[in-house]
C-alpha positions as MATLAB code, in Angstrom:
seq = 'MKYEILHGDAFPIIRYNLQYGEALQAESDAMIAMSATLDISGSMSGNILGGIARKFLAGESFFCQTIRAARGPGEVLLGHAAPGGIVDVELDGSYGLRVQKNGFLAATPNVQVDTTMQNLAQGLFSREGFFVLSIRGRGTVFLSSFGAIHAINLAQNEEVVIDNGHLVAWPDYMNYTIEKASNGWLSSMMSGECLVCRFRGPGAVLIQTRKPEAFSQWLRGMMPSSN';
ca = [
      -0.028   -0.018    0.045;
       1.285    3.511   -0.990;
       0.215    6.819    0.466;
       1.149   10.516    0.575;
       0.290   13.269    3.136;
      -0.518   16.312    1.014;
      -0.996   20.058    1.503;
       1.192   20.759    4.575;
       0.304   21.244    8.278;
      -2.783   23.507    8.030;
      -5.256   21.604    5.769;
      -3.527   18.129    5.015;
      -5.118   15.193    3.388;
      -4.020   11.603    2.939;
      -3.925   10.254   -0.526;
      -3.976    6.406   -0.098;
      -3.552    3.890   -2.936;
      -5.108    0.473   -2.423;
      -4.452   -2.655   -4.589;
      -7.192   -5.035   -5.385;
      -8.504   -6.795   -2.113;
      -6.668   -4.322    0.270;
      -8.539   -2.380    2.895;
      -8.088    0.656    5.189;
      -9.977    1.519    8.459;
     -10.764    5.158    9.212;
     -12.657    7.348   11.679;
     -16.272    7.922   10.757;
     -16.668   10.621    8.065;
     -12.921   10.829    7.117;
     -13.394    9.756    3.471;
     -13.252   12.973    1.209;
     -13.241   11.179   -2.155;
     -12.571    7.677   -3.606;
     -12.199    5.705   -6.831;
     -15.378    4.082   -8.109;
     -13.493    0.743   -7.733;
     -13.614    1.134   -3.934;
     -16.385    0.307   -1.546;
     -17.002    2.024    1.787;
     -18.938    0.432    4.673;
     -19.641    1.552    8.273;
     -19.546   -0.468   11.382;
     -19.195   -0.210   15.200;
     -15.542   -0.042   16.462;
     -15.189   -3.472   17.860;
     -18.057   -4.786   19.907;
     -20.942   -2.738   21.279;
     -19.166   -2.125   24.570;
     -16.147   -0.997   22.678;
     -18.238    1.426   20.616;
     -19.868    2.958   23.668;
     -16.464    3.265   25.443;
     -15.081    5.158   22.348;
     -18.087    7.497   22.151;
     -18.869    8.291   25.722;
     -15.597    7.716   27.494;
     -12.942    8.575   24.991;
     -14.911   11.181   23.075;
     -14.493    9.415   19.675;
     -17.127    8.420   17.153;
     -19.251    5.366   17.884;
     -18.762    4.078   14.360;
     -15.822    3.634   12.069;
     -15.556    3.123    8.258;
     -13.716    0.559    6.182;
     -12.587    1.453    2.581;
     -11.966   -1.744    0.462;
     -10.648   -2.206   -2.994;
     -13.372   -4.542   -3.929;
     -13.428   -4.235   -7.696;
      -9.856   -3.284   -8.579;
      -7.134   -0.895   -7.397;
      -8.007    2.683   -6.454;
      -7.296    5.755   -4.520;
      -8.998    7.363   -1.447;
      -8.581   10.885    0.044;
      -8.939   11.136    3.771;
      -9.127   14.212    5.997;
     -10.332   15.444    9.409;
     -12.397   18.288   10.598;
      -9.871   20.508   12.403;
      -7.325   22.768   10.754;
      -4.274   20.838   11.731;
      -1.632   18.300   10.874;
      -1.600   14.594    9.942;
       1.325   12.319   10.898;
       1.968    8.628   10.212;
       3.306    6.394   12.761;
       4.704    2.837   12.064;
       3.955    0.305   14.744;
       6.042   -2.917   14.819;
       4.026   -4.649   17.590;
       6.504   -4.147   20.364;
       4.599   -1.230   21.858;
       1.348    0.750   21.506;
       0.293    4.362   21.601;
      -1.832    6.349   23.950;
      -3.779    8.939   21.902;
      -5.914   11.922   22.887;
      -9.613   12.047   22.015;
     -10.180   12.910   18.224;
      -6.520   12.021   17.568;
      -7.157    8.837   15.572;
      -7.838    9.337   11.855;
      -6.939    6.031    9.994;
      -4.953    2.840   10.236;
      -4.109   -0.302    8.208;
      -6.106   -3.468    9.026;
      -3.781   -5.056   11.611;
      -4.010   -2.028   13.955;
      -6.428   -2.297   16.756;
      -8.044    0.880   18.255;
      -9.529    0.556   21.812;
      -9.825    2.593   25.015;
      -7.924    2.436   28.188;
      -8.174    4.013   31.564;
      -5.739    6.517   32.991;
      -4.892    6.648   36.732;
      -6.820    8.874   39.082;
      -4.622   11.937   38.978;
      -4.198   11.833   35.173;
      -7.983   11.263   34.695;
      -8.925   14.152   37.038;
      -6.528   16.876   36.052;
      -5.291   16.169   32.495;
      -7.410   17.433   29.612;
      -7.663   13.869   28.244;
      -9.981   12.609   31.104;
     -10.000    9.149   32.537;
     -10.111    7.446   29.127;
      -7.745    7.770   26.157;
      -7.365    5.613   23.006;
      -5.100    2.751   23.065;
      -3.627    1.807   19.565;
      -1.717   -1.368   19.166;
      -0.706   -3.899   16.398;
       1.521   -3.927   13.389;
       1.095   -1.411   10.706;
       0.479    2.249   10.010;
      -1.560    4.544   12.066;
      -2.484    8.153   10.887;
      -3.007   10.662   13.765;
      -4.584   14.102   13.436;
      -4.237   17.240   15.492;
      -5.320   20.950   15.937;
      -2.261   22.815   14.609;
       0.824   21.134   13.343;
       2.206   17.933   14.958;
       5.679   18.116   16.643;
       7.705   15.173   17.935;
       9.675   15.699   21.133;
      12.330   12.898   21.363;
      13.534   12.169   24.862;
      16.697   10.231   25.722;
      17.073    8.059   28.740;
      15.979    9.838   31.889;
      15.566   13.118   29.938;
      12.419   15.008   31.013;
      10.027   17.482   29.336;
       7.109   19.478   30.674;
       4.145   19.800   28.351;
       1.008   21.862   28.614;
      -1.724   19.168   28.971;
      -3.719   20.795   26.218;
      -1.123   20.170   23.658;
      -0.740   16.347   24.028;
      -1.564   14.247   20.938;
       0.041   10.790   21.543;
       2.807    9.048   23.401;
       4.159    5.420   23.624;
       2.278    3.252   26.090;
       5.540    2.326   27.905;
       6.008    6.008   28.817;
       4.170    7.449   31.873;
       3.553   11.049   32.942;
       2.784   12.878   36.120;
       0.525   15.874   36.584;
       2.030   18.823   38.493;
       1.698   22.647   39.005;
       3.254   24.706   36.241;
       4.931   26.807   38.951;
       5.976   26.436   42.632;
       2.635   27.681   43.968;
      -0.943   27.512   42.844;
      -1.417   31.307   42.581;
       1.680   31.592   40.426;
       0.623   28.674   38.201;
      -2.672   30.049   37.443;
      -1.312   33.614   36.769;
       1.130   32.009   34.329;
      -1.858   30.789   32.291;
      -0.572   27.112   32.480;
      -1.870   25.932   35.775;
      -1.299   22.150   35.393;
       1.252   20.472   33.163;
       2.414   16.946   32.334;
       5.985   15.712   33.021;
       7.297   13.043   30.783;
      10.506   11.044   31.244;
      12.373    9.322   28.399;
      13.232    7.402   26.531;
      10.508    7.901   23.995;
       8.849   10.349   21.604;
       5.855   12.452   22.580;
       3.748   13.940   19.901;
       2.271   17.471   20.596;
       0.060   19.815   18.821;
       1.125   23.310   18.231;
      -2.319   24.760   19.130;
      -4.979   23.675   21.457;
      -8.785   23.933   20.782;
      -9.699   25.548   24.142;
      -7.417   28.489   23.546;
      -8.630   28.944   20.122;
     -12.294   28.874   21.267;
     -11.500   31.548   23.713;
      -9.865   33.651   21.134;
     -12.869   33.263   18.867;
     -15.302   34.299   21.599;
     -13.195   37.424   22.207;
     -13.421   38.290   18.541;
     -17.253   38.059   18.444;
     -19.258   41.289   18.637;
     -20.931   42.020   21.975;
     -24.814   41.479   22.151;
     -25.090   44.784   23.958;
];
């Protein structure tokens, strides 16, 4: 299977070429256009409990779509709703990914998408909530973001502090702690950061260069007053 990620970081799409009999799984409503030789079908993600968990616990769609080259080779274009990046991650089966809600876009058939629970502190104080996506298997997974996607590669015991609204994905063998951005609560709130995530390497953490909450606040500030 061959693919390209086109049109940069702002409004990218995936152009994916399927040979006869090949298939691709994607988030509901990801397909933009496809060859007439391809078929698209919708289904629940896993069993009904898995679909409910994805929808109400992890904030994802209850359904997913499968695009299959049923009558010959063809091309499909995939995209996502937010103005932001798309990145491809190759999984070799030795580890999985933890992914923020709305971060999954598409994957090859041998990749499994499920939900997993975070610990109490992470669930209460991170933007991700108690449940995040767990992605495992062997193949290619495509992740989407708000803003561009940037990888922070950490060496052994190297640490990085990340605003919790900017997380996209991290390896499941990495853990993080939630802490105040500054020494005191007042200083943390005045800094505009309040709570942050501290990761320790080795591993690569994917972040998004913008966060939806800040953009929503900016939009509200630009709206004319009703008075």
